[in-house]
Structure formats: C-alpha cells, structure tokens
C-alpha positions as CSV (number, residue, x, y, z in Angstrom):
1,M,115.4,87.5,84.7
2,R,117.3,86.2,81.7
3,E,115.2,83.0,81.4
4,L,111.6,83.3,81.9
5,G,111.1,79.6,83.2
6,T,107.9,78.9,81.7
7,E,106.7,76.7,78.8
8,S,103.7,79.2,78.1
9,A,103.8,80.8,74.7
10,L,101.4,83.6,75.9
11,L,103.8,84.5,79.0
12,R,106.7,84.4,76.7
13,R,105.0,86.7,74.1
14,V,104.0,89.3,76.7
15,W,107.6,89.0,78.4
16,A,109.1,89.7,75.0
17,V,106.9,92.7,74.5
18,W,108.1,94.2,78.0
19,R,111.6,93.5,77.3
20,G,111.4,95.4,74.0
21,L,110.0,98.5,75.7
22,P,112.3,101.7,76.0
23,R,113.7,101.9,79.4
24,R,113.7,104.6,82.1
25,G,116.8,103.4,84.0
26,D,116.2,99.8,84.7
27,L,112.6,99.3,83.8
28,P,110.2,100.2,81.0
29,R,107.9,103.3,81.5
30,R,104.1,102.9,81.8
31,A,103.7,105.6,79.2
32,D,105.5,103.5,76.6
33,F,103.2,100.6,77.0
34,S,100.0,100.1,75.0
35,P,97.9,97.0,74.8
36,T,98.1,97.4,70.9
37,L,101.6,96.1,71.2
38,L,100.3,92.7,72.2
39,A,98.9,89.9,69.9
40,P,95.1,90.3,69.7
41,E,94.7,86.8,71.1
42,D,96.7,87.6,74.3
43,L,94.7,90.6,75.3
44,R,92.1,88.3,76.9
45,Y,94.6,87.1,79.5
46,I,96.2,90.6,80.5
47,L,95.8,92.5,83.7
48,L,97.0,96.0,84.5
49,V,97.6,96.3,88.4
50,E,97.9,99.8,89.9
51,V,100.5,100.0,92.6
52,I,99.1,101.9,95.6
53,D,101.4,103.7,98.1
54,G,104.6,101.9,97.0
55,G,102.9,98.4,97.2
56,R,100.8,98.5,100.5
57,D,97.9,97.8,98.2
58,F,97.1,97.0,94.5
59,A,94.0,97.8,92.5
60,Y,93.0,96.0,89.2
61,R,92.6,98.6,86.6
62,L,92.1,96.1,83.7
63,V,91.4,92.3,83.7
64,G,91.1,90.6,80.3
65,T,87.9,88.6,79.6
66,G,89.9,85.4,79.4
67,V,91.0,86.0,83.1
68,V,87.5,86.7,84.2
69,Q,86.2,83.6,82.3
70,A,88.8,81.4,83.9
71,V,88.5,82.7,87.4
72,G,84.7,83.0,87.3
73,K,84.6,86.5,88.8
74,E,85.0,90.1,87.5
75,F,87.5,92.0,89.6
76,T,88.3,95.1,87.5
77,G,88.2,98.2,89.9
78,L,88.7,96.0,93.1
79,K,91.6,96.4,95.5
80,L,93.7,93.3,96.6
81,S,93.1,94.4,100.3
82,E,89.3,93.9,100.0
83,H,90.0,90.2,99.7
84,L,92.4,89.4,102.5
85,D,90.1,86.5,103.8
86,E,90.6,84.5,100.5
87,H,93.1,81.8,100.0
88,E,96.3,82.7,98.5
89,V,95.8,86.5,98.9
90,P,99.0,86.7,101.1
91,E,101.1,85.0,98.5
92,L,99.6,87.2,95.8
93,F,100.5,90.3,97.9
94,A,104.1,89.0,98.3
95,D,104.5,88.5,94.7
96,Y,103.3,91.8,93.6
97,R,105.3,93.5,96.5
98,R,108.4,91.6,95.3
99,A,108.0,92.9,91.8
100,V,107.7,96.4,93.1
101,Q,110.3,96.5,95.6
102,Q,112.9,94.3,93.8
103,R,112.0,96.1,90.5
104,T,111.8,92.7,88.8
105,P,109.6,90.4,86.9
106,T,108.0,87.6,88.9
107,L,106.4,84.3,87.8
108,F,104.0,82.4,89.8
109,Q,103.2,78.7,89.0
110,G,100.4,77.2,91.0
111,G,96.8,76.5,91.4
112,M,93.4,78.1,91.7
113,L,92.5,77.1,95.2
114,R,91.6,80.8,95.8
115,F,88.6,80.5,93.4
116,D,87.7,77.0,94.5
117,K,89.2,75.6,91.2
118,D,91.9,73.4,92.7
119,W,91.8,71.3,89.5
120,M,93.0,74.3,87.4
121,A,96.6,75.4,87.2
122,Y,97.7,78.6,86.1
123,E,100.9,80.7,85.6
124,R,101.0,84.5,86.4
125,L,103.7,87.0,85.1
126,S,104.1,90.2,86.9
127,L,106.1,92.8,85.0
128,P,106.9,96.4,86.7
129,L,106.3,99.6,84.8
130,V,107.6,102.8,86.1
131,D,106.1,106.4,86.1
132,D,108.0,109.5,84.9
133,G,109.7,109.8,88.4
134,G,111.1,106.2,88.1
135,R,108.7,104.6,90.8
136,V,107.0,101.5,89.9
137,S,103.4,102.5,89.3
138,V,101.8,99.6,87.5
139,L,102.3,96.0,87.1
140,L,101.6,94.5,83.7
141,G,100.3,91.0,84.3
142,A,99.6,88.0,82.1
143,A,97.8,84.8,83.1
144,D,97.9,81.4,81.4
145,F,95.4,78.5,82.6
146,G,95.4,74.8,82.3
147,P,94.3,71.7,84.0
148,I,96.1,70.1,86.8
149,D,96.8,66.5,86.5
150,P,96.0,64.6,89.8
151,P,97.3,64.5,92.5
152,A,98.8,68.0,92.2
153,G,95.6,69.8,93.4
154,G,96.4,73.3,94.4
155,R,100.0,73.0,95.1
156,P,102.6,75.0,93.4
157,L,103.9,73.4,90.4
158,G,107.5,74.4,90.8
C-alpha cells in the first residue's frame, strides 16, 4: 500500500508511525509498537485488536475513548464473534481477515449503520503487527468519524 487513499490526517499519522516501525520480514512487530509513539490527540481513536486462531475471531483489547464515544458503546474485551447478528459485522470480519491473511493494511470507508448511526461516516484503518514467530497477532486500528451528507446514508463512500 503505497498511497493510503484517505484525506484523514489522523489515519495518515497512524499509518506513518506503523510504516516507521522496525520490521520482522514484511511487517512490524507488535513488541516494537507502543501507544506512546502516537500523538496524544490520536490515542482516543486507536484500537488494538487481538487476532485469535489465525483470524477465526478477533478480540478488542484496547478501544480509545473517542471510538467509544462515537459508537456509543464500550466494547473493550469483547470478541467480534459475539456480535454476528449486528449489521456490517460480516464485512468487518472480512476486512480484518484480509489484513491478517494478506499481511497488508486495509482501509474501510463507510457508514455507522451497525450502531444505528447511518448519518455518521467513518474510516477505519487496520494495520497488521506480527509476533516473534512472524504471525499476525494484533491489528493496530484507527478510526476517524464525521457526518454523512444526505443522501449517502450508510453506503460505502468509495
């Protein structure tokens, strides 16, 4: 991913930190990432997502307060599989699995229909981090939120 494809300054800053981390092969190691590398104003919009069993499931280990506020729900500690009945969860699974299996960053641009906020747009960046064995063990995520101008609703932006 040479170009990020977003106008979000937040996502560009997080992406730059990820790109600057030391690599183990093709990806940065989880052990080399620390939230202290990020700008203080960006920490509110960060997620750390544990990869379970190679991508069969995902658990939210850290969810920034800005994400919780925008979503209207605290989900630190929850597994994605526990919410299969919610809108957009299959697409979220697919996005996370693509980041794990293809060992590449993913960028989602869309709405917040899943949280009954179809008037709110968001962009989500998922960045893979590897363990000492070279397996993708964590996704560093960042989310940026904003209003959707009608009639876009909850449809993907791009």
